[in-house]
LUMLUMDREN-2810 file (N, C-alpha, C; in Angstrom, 1 decimal):
<atoms>
<atom><aa>X</aa><ch>A</ch><at>N</at><xx>0.7</xx><yy>-0.9</yy><zz>0.1</zz></atom>
<atom><aa>X</aa><ch>A</ch><at>CA</at><xx>-0.1</xx><yy>0.2</yy><zz>0.0</zz></atom>
<atom><aa>X</aa><ch>A</ch><at>C</at><xx>1.1</xx><yy>1.1</yy><zz>-0.2</zz></atom>
<atom><aa>X</aa><ch>A</ch><at>N</at><xx>0.5</xx><yy>2.2</yy><zz>-0.8</zz></atom>
<atom><aa>X</aa><ch>A</ch><at>CA</at><xx>1.3</xx><yy>3.4</yy><zz>-0.9</zz></atom>
<atom><aa>X</aa><ch>A</ch><at>C</at><xx>1.0</xx><yy>4.3</yy><zz>0.4</zz></atom>
<atom><aa>X</aa><ch>A</ch><at>N</at><xx>1.9</xx><yy>5.2</yy><zz>0.6</zz></atom>
<atom><aa>X</aa><ch>A</ch><at>CA</at><xx>1.8</xx><yy>5.7</yy><zz>1.8</zz></atom>
<atom><aa>X</aa><ch>A</ch><at>C</at><xx>0.5</xx><yy>6.9</yy><zz>1.6</zz></atom>
<atom><aa>X</aa><ch>A</ch><at>N</at><xx>0.3</xx><yy>7.6</yy><zz>0.7</zz></atom>
<atom><aa>X</aa><ch>A</ch><at>CA</at><xx>-0.9</xx><yy>8.4</yy><zz>0.2</zz></atom>
<atom><aa>X</aa><ch>A</ch><at>C</at><xx>-2.2</xx><yy>7.5</yy><zz>0.6</zz></atom>
<atom><aa>X</aa><ch>A</ch><at>N</at><xx>-2.3</xx><yy>6.2</yy><zz>0.4</zz></atom>
<atom><aa>X</aa><ch>A</ch><at>CA</at><xx>-3.3</xx><yy>5.5</yy><zz>0.5</zz></atom>
<atom><aa>X</aa><ch>A</ch><at>C</at><xx>-3.7</xx><yy>4.9</yy><zz>1.8</zz></atom>
<atom><aa>X</aa><ch>A</ch><at>N</at><xx>-2.9</xx><yy>5.3</yy><zz>2.8</zz></atom>
<atom><aa>X</aa><ch>A</ch><at>CA</at><xx>-2.8</xx><yy>4.7</yy><zz>4.2</zz></atom>
<atom><aa>X</aa><ch>A</ch><at>C</at><xx>-4.0</xx><yy>5.1</yy><zz>5.0</zz></atom>
<atom><aa>X</aa><ch>A</ch><at>N</at><xx>-4.6</xx><yy>6.3</yy><zz>4.7</zz></atom>
<atom><aa>X</aa><ch>A</ch><at>CA</at><xx>-5.5</xx><yy>6.6</yy><zz>5.7</zz></atom>
<atom><aa>X</aa><ch>A</ch><at>C</at><xx>-7.1</xx><yy>6.5</yy><zz>4.8</zz></atom>
<atom><aa>X</aa><ch>A</ch><at>N</at><xx>-6.9</xx><yy>6.1</yy><zz>3.8</zz></atom>
<atom><aa>X</aa><ch>A</ch><at>CA</at><xx>-8.2</xx><yy>5.8</yy><zz>2.9</zz></atom>
<atom><aa>X</aa><ch>A</ch><at>C</at><xx>-9.0</xx><yy>4.6</yy><zz>3.5</zz></atom>
<atom><aa>X</aa><ch>A</ch><at>N</at><xx>-10.2</xx><yy>4.5</yy><zz>3.5</zz></atom>
<atom><aa>X</aa><ch>A</ch><at>CA</at><xx>-10.9</xx><yy>3.4</yy><zz>4.1</zz></atom>
<atom><aa>X</aa><ch>A</ch><at>C</at><xx>-10.7</xx><yy>2.1</yy><zz>2.6</zz></atom>
<atom><aa>X</aa><ch>A</ch><at>N</at><xx>-11.0</xx><yy>0.8</yy><zz>3.4</zz></atom>
<atom><aa>X</aa><ch>A</ch><at>CA</at><xx>-10.8</xx><yy>0.0</yy><zz>2.3</zz></atom>
<atom><aa>X</aa><ch>A</ch><at>C</at><xx>-12.5</xx><yy>-0.6</yy><zz>2.0</zz></atom>
<atom><aa>X</aa><ch>A</ch><at>N</at><xx>-12.6</xx><yy>-0.8</yy><zz>0.6</zz></atom>
<atom><aa>X</aa><ch>A</ch><at>CA</at><xx>-13.7</xx><yy>-1.4</yy><zz>0.4</zz></atom>
<atom><aa>X</aa><ch>A</ch><at>C</at><xx>-13.8</xx><yy>-2.5</yy><zz>-0.2</zz></atom>
<atom><aa>X</aa><ch>A</ch><at>N</at><xx>-14.6</xx><yy>-3.7</yy><zz>0.0</zz></atom>
<atom><aa>X</aa><ch>A</ch><at>CA</at><xx>-14.7</xx><yy>-4.9</yy><zz>-0.6</zz></atom>
<atom><aa>X</aa><ch>A</ch><at>C</at><xx>-16.0</xx><yy>-5.2</yy><zz>-1.1</zz></atom>
<atom><aa>X</aa><ch>A</ch><at>N</at><xx>-16.0</xx><yy>-5.8</yy><zz>-2.6</zz></atom>
<atom><aa>X</aa><ch>A</ch><at>CA</at><xx>-16.9</xx><yy>-5.7</yy><zz>-3.4</zz></atom>
<atom><aa>X</aa><ch>A</ch><at>C</at><xx>-17.3</xx><yy>-7.3</yy><zz>-3.7</zz></atom>
<atom><aa>X</aa><ch>A</ch><at>N</at><xx>-18.1</xx><yy>-7.7</yy><zz>-4.0</zz></atom>
<atom><aa>X</aa><ch>A</ch><at>CA</at><xx>-18.6</xx><yy>-9.1</yy><zz>-4.5</zz></atom>
<atom><aa>X</aa><ch>A</ch><at>C</at><xx>-19.0</xx><yy>-8.7</yy><zz>-6.1</zz></atom>
<atom><aa>X</aa><ch>A</ch><at>N</at><xx>-18.2</xx><yy>-9.5</yy><zz>-7.0</zz></atom>
<atom><aa>X</aa><ch>A</ch><at>CA</at><xx>-18.4</xx><yy>-9.4</yy><zz>-8.4</zz></atom>
<atom><aa>X</aa><ch>A</ch><at>C</at><xx>-18.9</xx><yy>-10.8</yy><zz>-8.9</zz></atom>
<atom><aa>X</aa><ch>A</ch><at>N</at><xx>-20.0</xx><yy>-10.7</yy><zz>-10.0</zz></atom>
<atom><aa>X</aa><ch>A</ch><at>CA</at><xx>-20.5</xx><yy>-12.1</yy><zz>-10.3</zz></atom>
<atom><aa>X</aa><ch>A</ch><at>C</at><xx>-19.2</xx><yy>-12.4</yy><zz>-11.5</zz></atom>
<atom><aa>X</aa><ch>A</ch><at>N</at><xx>-19.4</xx><yy>-13.8</yy><zz>-12.0</zz></atom>
<atom><aa>X</aa><ch>A</ch><at>CA</at><xx>-18.6</xx><yy>-14.3</yy><zz>-13.3</zz></atom>
<atom><aa>X</aa><ch>A</ch><at>C</at><xx>-18.6</xx><yy>-13.3</yy><zz>-14.3</zz></atom>
<atom><aa>X</aa><ch>A</ch><at>N</at><xx>-19.6</xx><yy>-12.5</yy><zz>-14.7</zz></atom>
<atom><aa>X</aa><ch>A</ch><at>CA</at><xx>-19.9</xx><yy>-11.8</yy><zz>-16.1</zz></atom>
<atom><aa>X</aa><ch>A</ch><at>C</at><xx>-19.4</xx><yy>-10.4</yy><zz>-15.6</zz></atom>
<atom><aa>X</aa><ch>A</ch><at>N</at><xx>-19.5</xx><yy>-10.2</yy><zz>-14.6</zz></atom>
<atom><aa>X</aa><ch>A</ch><at>CA</at><xx>-18.5</xx><yy>-9.0</yy><zz>-14.3</zz></atom>
<atom><aa>X</aa><ch>A</ch><at>C</at><xx>-17.2</xx><yy>-9.0</yy><zz>-14.2</zz></atom>
<atom><aa>X</aa><ch>A</ch><at>N</at><xx>-16.6</xx><yy>-10.1</yy><zz>-13.8</zz></atom>
<atom><aa>X</aa><ch>A</ch><at>CA</at><xx>-15.2</xx><yy>-10.4</yy><zz>-13.6</zz></atom>
<atom><aa>X</aa><ch>A</ch><at>C</at><xx>-14.7</xx><yy>-10.3</yy><zz>-15.5</zz></atom>
<atom><aa>X</aa><ch>A</ch><at>N</at><xx>-15.7</xx><yy>-11.1</yy><zz>-16.2</zz></atom>
<atom><aa>X</aa><ch>A</ch><at>CA</at><xx>-15.3</xx><yy>-11.2</yy><zz>-17.5</zz></atom>
<atom><aa>X</aa><ch>A</ch><at>C</at><xx>-15.2</xx><yy>-10.1</yy><zz>-18.4</zz></atom>
<atom><aa>X</aa><ch>A</ch><at>N</at><xx>-16.3</xx><yy>-9.3</yy><zz>-17.9</zz></atom>
<atom><aa>X</aa><ch>A</ch><at>CA</at><xx>-16.1</xx><yy>-7.8</yy><zz>-18.6</zz></atom>
<atom><aa>X</aa><ch>A</ch><at>C</at><xx>-14.9</xx><yy>-7.4</yy><zz>-18.1</zz></atom>
<atom><aa>X</aa><ch>A</ch><at>N</at><xx>-14.5</xx><yy>-7.1</yy><zz>-16.9</zz></atom>
<atom><aa>X</aa><ch>A</ch><at>CA</at><xx>-13.3</xx><yy>-6.7</yy><zz>-16.2</zz></atom>
<atom><aa>X</aa><ch>A</ch><at>C</at><xx>-12.1</xx><yy>-6.9</yy><zz>-17.1</zz></atom>
<atom><aa>X</aa><ch>A</ch><at>N</at><xx>-12.2</xx><yy>-8.3</yy><zz>-17.0</zz></atom>
<atom><aa>X</aa><ch>A</ch><at>CA</at><xx>-10.8</xx><yy>-8.9</yy><zz>-17.6</zz></atom>
<atom><aa>X</aa><ch>A</ch><at>C</at><xx>-10.9</xx><yy>-8.4</yy><zz>-19.4</zz></atom>
<atom><aa>X</aa><ch>A</ch><at>N</at><xx>-12.1</xx><yy>-8.4</yy><zz>-19.9</zz></atom>
<atom><aa>X</aa><ch>A</ch><at>CA</at><xx>-12.0</xx><yy>-7.8</yy><zz>-21.5</zz></atom>
<atom><aa>X</aa><ch>A</ch><at>C</at><xx>-11.5</xx><yy>-6.6</yy><zz>-21.5</zz></atom>
<atom><aa>X</aa><ch>A</ch><at>N</at><xx>-11.9</xx><yy>-5.7</yy><zz>-20.7</zz></atom>
<atom><aa>X</aa><ch>A</ch><at>CA</at><xx>-11.3</xx><yy>-4.3</yy><zz>-20.6</zz></atom>
<atom><aa>X</aa><ch>A</ch><at>C</at><xx>-10.1</xx><yy>-4.3</yy><zz>-20.2</zz></atom>
<atom><aa>X</aa><ch>A</ch><at>N</at><xx>-9.5</xx><yy>-4.9</yy><zz>-19.3</zz></atom>
<atom><aa>X</aa><ch>A</ch><at>CA</at><xx>-8.2</xx><yy>-4.9</yy><zz>-18.9</zz></atom>
<atom><aa>X</aa><ch>A</ch><at>C</at><xx>-7.0</xx><yy>-5.3</yy><zz>-20.0</zz></atom>
<atom><aa>X</aa><ch>A</ch><at>N</at><xx>-7.9</xx><yy>-6.3</yy><zz>-20.8</zz></atom>
<atom><aa>X</aa><ch>A</ch><at>CA</at><xx>-7.1</xx><yy>-6.9</yy><zz>-22.1</zz></atom>
<atom><aa>X</aa><ch>A</ch><at>C</at><xx>-7.2</xx><yy>-5.8</yy><zz>-23.0</zz></atom>
<atom><aa>X</aa><ch>A</ch><at>N</at><xx>-8.3</xx><yy>-5.0</yy><zz>-23.4</zz></atom>
<atom><aa>X</aa><ch>A</ch><at>CA</at><xx>-8.2</xx><yy>-4.4</yy><zz>-24.3</zz></atom>
<atom><aa>X</aa><ch>A</ch><at>C</at><xx>-7.7</xx><yy>-3.0</yy><zz>-24.3</zz></atom>
<atom><aa>X</aa><ch>A</ch><at>N</at><xx>-7.7</xx><yy>-2.2</yy><zz>-22.9</zz></atom>
<atom><aa>X</aa><ch>A</ch><at>CA</at><xx>-7.5</xx><yy>-1.1</yy><zz>-22.6</zz></atom>
<atom><aa>X</aa><ch>A</ch><at>C</at><xx>-6.3</xx><yy>-0.6</yy><zz>-21.9</zz></atom>
<atom><aa>X</aa><ch>A</ch><at>N</at><xx>-5.9</xx><yy>-1.9</yy><zz>-21.2</zz></atom>
<atom><aa>X</aa><ch>A</ch><at>CA</at><xx>-5.1</xx><yy>-1.6</yy><zz>-20.1</zz></atom>
<atom><aa>X</aa><ch>A</ch><at>C</at><xx>-3.7</xx><yy>-2.8</yy><zz>-20.0</zz></atom>
<atom><aa>X</aa><ch>A</ch><at>N</at><xx>-3.4</xx><yy>-3.1</yy><zz>-21.1</zz></atom>
<atom><aa>X</aa><ch>A</ch><at>CA</at><xx>-2.4</xx><yy>-4.5</yy><zz>-20.9</zz></atom>
<atom><aa>X</aa><ch>A</ch><at>C</at><xx>-2.5</xx><yy>-5.5</yy><zz>-20.0</zz></atom>
<atom><aa>X</aa><ch>A</ch><at>N</at><xx>-3.8</xx><yy>-5.9</yy><zz>-20.1</zz></atom>
<atom><aa>X</aa><ch>A</ch><at>CA</at><xx>-4.2</xx><yy>-6.9</yy><zz>-19.2</zz></atom>
<atom><aa>X</aa><ch>A</ch><at>C</at><xx>-3.9</xx><yy>-6.6</yy><zz>-17.8</zz></atom>
<atom><aa>X</aa><ch>A</ch><at>N</at><xx>-4.1</xx><yy>-5.2</yy><zz>-17.4</zz></atom>
<atom><aa>X</aa><ch>A</ch><at>CA</at><xx>-4.1</xx><yy>-4.9</yy><zz>-15.9</zz></atom>
<atom><aa>X</aa><ch>A</ch><at>C</at><xx>-5.7</xx><yy>-4.9</yy><zz>-15.4</zz></atom>
<atom><aa>X</aa><ch>A</ch><at>N</at><xx>-5.8</xx><yy>-5.7</yy><zz>-14.7</zz></atom>
<atom><aa>X</aa><ch>A</ch><at>CA</at><xx>-7.2</xx><yy>-5.8</yy><zz>-14.1</zz></atom>
<atom><aa>X</aa><ch>A</ch><at>C</at><xx>-7.4</xx><yy>-4.7</yy><zz>-13.0</zz></atom>
<atom><aa>X</aa><ch>A</ch><at>N</at><xx>-6.4</xx><yy>-4.1</yy><zz>-12.2</zz></atom>
<atom><aa>X</aa><ch>A</ch><at>CA</at><xx>-6.5</xx><yy>-3.2</yy><zz>-11.5</zz></atom>
<atom><aa>X</aa><ch>A</ch><at>C</at><xx>-7.0</xx><yy>-2.0</yy><zz>-12.0</zz></atom>
<atom><aa>X</aa><ch>A</ch><at>N</at><xx>-6.4</xx><yy>-1.5</yy><zz>-13.3</zz></atom>
<atom><aa>X</aa><ch>A</ch><at>CA</at><xx>-6.8</xx><yy>-0.3</yy><zz>-14.0</zz></atom>
<atom><aa>X</aa><ch>A</ch><at>C</at><xx>-8.0</xx><yy>-0.7</yy><zz>-14.6</zz></atom>
<atom><aa>X</aa><ch>A</ch><at>N</at><xx>-8.6</xx><yy>-1.7</yy><zz>-15.0</zz></atom>
<atom><aa>X</aa><ch>A</ch><at>CA</at><xx>-9.7</xx><yy>-1.9</yy><zz>-15.5</zz></atom>
<atom><aa>X</aa><ch>A</ch><at>C</at><xx>-10.8</xx><yy>-1.7</yy><zz>-14.2</zz></atom>
<atom><aa>X</aa><ch>A</ch><at>N</at><xx>-10.7</xx><yy>-2.2</yy><zz>-13.1</zz></atom>
<atom><aa>X</aa><ch>A</ch><at>CA</at><xx>-11.4</xx><yy>-1.9</yy><zz>-12.2</zz></atom>
<atom><aa>X</aa><ch>A</ch><at>C</at><xx>-11.9</xx><yy>-0.3</yy><zz>-12.0</zz></atom>
<atom><aa>X</aa><ch>A</ch><at>N</at><xx>-10.5</xx><yy>0.3</yy><zz>-11.8</zz></atom>
<atom><aa>X</aa><ch>A</ch><at>CA</at><xx>-10.6</xx><yy>1.8</yy><zz>-11.2</zz></atom>
<atom><aa>X</aa><ch>A</ch><at>C</at><xx>-11.4</xx><yy>2.4</yy><zz>-12.3</zz></atom>
<atom><aa>X</aa><ch>A</ch><at>N</at><xx>-11.2</xx><yy>2.2</yy><zz>-13.4</zz></atom>
<atom><aa>X</aa><ch>A</ch><at>CA</at><xx>-11.9</xx><yy>3.0</yy><zz>-14.9</zz></atom>
<atom><aa>X</aa><ch>A</ch><at>C</at><xx>-13.6</xx><yy>2.5</yy><zz>-14.7</zz></atom>
<atom><aa>X</aa><ch>A</ch><at>N</at><xx>-14.0</xx><yy>1.4</yy><zz>-14.2</zz></atom>
<atom><aa>X</aa><ch>A</ch><at>CA</at><xx>-15.6</xx><yy>1.1</yy><zz>-14.1</zz></atom>
<atom><aa>X</aa><ch>A</ch><at>C</at><xx>-16.0</xx><yy>1.6</yy><zz>-12.8</zz></atom>
<atom><aa>X</aa><ch>A</ch><at>N</at><xx>-15.1</xx><yy>1.7</yy><zz>-11.9</zz></atom>
<atom><aa>X</aa><ch>A</ch><at>CA</at><xx>-15.3</xx><yy>2.3</yy><zz>-10.6</zz></atom>
<atom><aa>X</aa><ch>A</ch><at>C</at><xx>-15.7</xx><yy>4.0</yy><zz>-10.6</zz></atom>
<atom><aa>X</aa><ch>A</ch><at>N</at><xx>-14.6</xx><yy>4.7</yy><zz>-11.7</zz></atom>
<atom><aa>X</aa><ch>A</ch><at>CA</at><xx>-14.8</xx><yy>6.1</yy><zz>-12.0</zz></atom>
<atom><aa>X</aa><ch>A</ch><at>C</at><xx>-16.2</xx><yy>6.1</yy><zz>-12.6</zz></atom>
<atom><aa>X</aa><ch>A</ch><at>N</at><xx>-16.4</xx><yy>5.3</yy><zz>-14.0</zz></atom>
<atom><aa>X</aa><ch>A</ch><at>CA</at><xx>-17.9</xx><yy>5.3</yy><zz>-14.6</zz></atom>
<atom><aa>X</aa><ch>A</ch><at>C</at><xx>-18.8</xx><yy>5.2</yy><zz>-13.8</zz></atom>
<atom><aa>X</aa><ch>A</ch><at>N</at><xx>-18.8</xx><yy>4.5</yy><zz>-12.6</zz></atom>
<atom><aa>X</aa><ch>A</ch><at>CA</at><xx>-20.0</xx><yy>4.3</yy><zz>-11.9</zz></atom>
<atom><aa>X</aa><ch>A</ch><at>C</at><xx>-20.2</xx><yy>5.3</yy><zz>-10.9</zz></atom>
<atom><aa>X</aa><ch>A</ch><at>N</at><xx>-19.0</xx><yy>5.9</yy><zz>-10.7</zz></atom>
<atom><aa>X</aa><ch>A</ch><at>CA</at><xx>-19.2</xx><yy>7.1</yy><zz>-9.5</zz></atom>
<atom><aa>X</aa><ch>A</ch><at>C</at><xx>-19.3</xx><yy>8.4</yy><zz>-10.5</zz></atom>
<atom><aa>X</aa><ch>A</ch><at>N</at><xx>-19.6</xx><yy>8.5</yy><zz>-11.7</zz></atom>
<atom><aa>X</aa><ch>A</ch><at>CA</at><xx>-19.8</xx><yy>9.8</yy><zz>-12.5</zz></atom>
<atom><aa>X</aa><ch>A</ch><at>C</at><xx>-21.3</xx><yy>9.7</yy><zz>-12.8</zz></atom>
<atom><aa>X</aa><ch>A</ch><at>N</at><xx>-21.7</xx><yy>8.3</yy><zz>-13.2</zz></atom>
<atom><aa>X</aa><ch>A</ch><at>CA</at><xx>-23.4</xx><yy>8.0</yy><zz>-13.6</zz></atom>
<atom><aa>X</aa><ch>A</ch><at>C</at><xx>-24.0</xx><yy>8.1</yy><zz>-12.2</zz></atom>
<atom><aa>X</aa><ch>A</ch><at>N</at><xx>-23.3</xx><yy>7.7</yy><zz>-11.2</zz></atom>
<atom><aa>X</aa><ch>A</ch><at>CA</at><xx>-24.2</xx><yy>7.9</yy><zz>-9.9</zz></atom>
<atom><aa>X</aa><ch>A</ch><at>C</at><xx>-24.4</xx><yy>9.8</yy><zz>-9.4</zz></atom>
<atom><aa>X</aa><ch>A</ch><at>N</at><xx>-23.4</xx><yy>10.4</yy><zz>-9.8</zz></atom>
<atom><aa>X</aa><ch>A</ch><at>CA</at><xx>-23.7</xx><yy>11.8</yy><zz>-10.0</zz></atom>
<atom><aa>X</aa><ch>A</ch><at>C</at><xx>-24.4</xx><yy>12.3</yy><zz>-10.5</zz></atom>
<atom><aa>X</aa><ch>A</ch><at>N</at><xx>-24.8</xx><yy>11.9</yy><zz>-11.8</zz></atom>
<atom><aa>X</aa><ch>A</ch><at>CA</at><xx>-25.9</xx><yy>12.5</yy><zz>-12.5</zz></atom>
<atom><aa>X</aa><ch>A</ch><at>C</at><xx>-27.1</xx><yy>12.3</yy><zz>-12.3</zz></atom>
</atoms>
């Protein structure tokens, strides 16, 4: 964990098999197979949609 993240709360989510497949597809297509980056993109998209 990076020092800047030390004070941030931890969040745990449960994903379906279909959601994991979508994450893997995004990771492969957009992030050189980096699942963490794909999850951050989807979270950012969800937060933006929620604010609208």
